[in-house]
N, C-alpha and C positions, 0 to 999 in steps of 0.2 A: 418529524425531523425536517429542519429547514436547511436547504442547501444554498450556498453562495457559489456561483459559477467561477468566481476568482479564487476559490479555495478548493477547486476540483482538480485532481491529478489525472483521473481517467474516467471516461464515460463509455462503457462497453468497448474497452481497448483489448485487442487480442493479445494473448500470452504465448502464441506459438514461438518456439525457439529452435534454433538450429543445433543447439548443444546444451551442455550443462554449465553450471557455474553462475556467476553474478551477471545480471542483465538489467539494463535500465528499461522501465516500462515506458513504451512509446506513447506518452500522453502529454500532459502539460506539467510545467513546473510552476510553483507558486513563488513569485518575486516578492520578498518581504521588504524591499527597499535597499538603499545604499549602506545602511548601518546594520551591523550584526544585531540580531534581535534576541531578547530574553522574553519568552512567552510566559514567564512565571507570574506576571502580574495580571494575566487574563483570568476570566472565569474558567471553569473546566472546559478544555478544548479536547476533542476526540479525533483520533486518527481511525478512519473506518475504511475497510476493504470489503466489498460485496462481490460475490461471484454472480455474474450476469448469465453466462453460459458455461456449462460444466467444463472443467479442465480435463483434458485427455492427454495421456502420455502412456508410457509403458512402465507401470508401477513406479512412477516418479514421485518426488516430493517437491513442495514449493514453500519457501519462507518469504514473507513480505517484510520489506525494510523501508523505514522512513529515514531519509538521509538529506543532508544539506551540503551545499558546495558554494564556492565563490563564483562559479560559472553556471550558466543555464544547462549545459550538458553535464549533468551530475556524473562525476567520475566513477568508474567501476574498477579503477586501478589501485584503490586503497587511500586516495587523497580526500575522498568525501568523508564528511563526519556522519557517522551512523548514530542515530538517536534512539531507534527501536528496531529490533529484529525479532520476528515471531519464531516459534519453534518450527521445525520442518513439518509441514502438513501433508499428509498422504493425498495423492491426486484423487483417490476414490472419495475422499471427504469433501473435496472442492466441487460440489454440485451446485446447480443454480439455486440461489437463495441463501447459500452459506454466507455468514457475516463475521468478520473479525473487527472488534471495536476495542480500542485501548485508549486510556487517557494519555494525551500527548505528554511525553516526558518533559519536565520543567527544570530538571537539574542540569548542571554543566555537562558537556561543553555547550557554549552559546551557539545558537543556530546561525549558520552562515546565510548569505543573501538568498539563495535559491533552495527551495525544498522540493524534493521529488521522491518517487517510489522506485525502489529496486526490487528485483526478485532474485532469489538464489534457487536455482533448479538443480536437483540432485538426481542421480541414477540414470535418467534418460531424458531426451528432449521432449518438449511438449508439442503436440500436433494441433491442439484446439483449446479453446477456453477464452472467455472474456471477463474482465473485471471492471468495477467502478471503484474509485478510491478518492477520498476527499477528507477535509477537515470540517467539523461541525461542533456546535455548542450543545446540541442535544442529540441523543442516540435513540433510535427506535428499538425498543426491546420486544416488539411484537413477534410472537411465535405462532406459527400455524401448525396445528396438529391434525392427524388423520381422524376421520369420523370414528367414534368408538362403537359404532353399531356393527 
């Protein structure tokens, strides 16, 4: 998998939250330029979230969201355009090495200038956990399995 630092939202960014609900991941936003973008003409582009350090909460869930907005501070008040939202993933599933990879949605609405990652935390606050999040043209499907001996 080839990573472009300009298409990276988070590099071992902490997911600790003070509460539940929608939160902006404190990482970077991708600036697509001054014109709204239609990524539909590109080759397959993937939105990838990898758990770097296990997510810890109190039986909480996390949903990962790819959103765009006209401003760099992606709004969590409903004005951001949501392009993808994962199902709520149990905190116990979000162990180091977990990976979510989805083809970047190409249908309308058109992407606004800034792309970013939001999370939706359910049930309880998160006390630990770090993620990597980025866009890439190729996704590593490598899986490691326990020794069968």
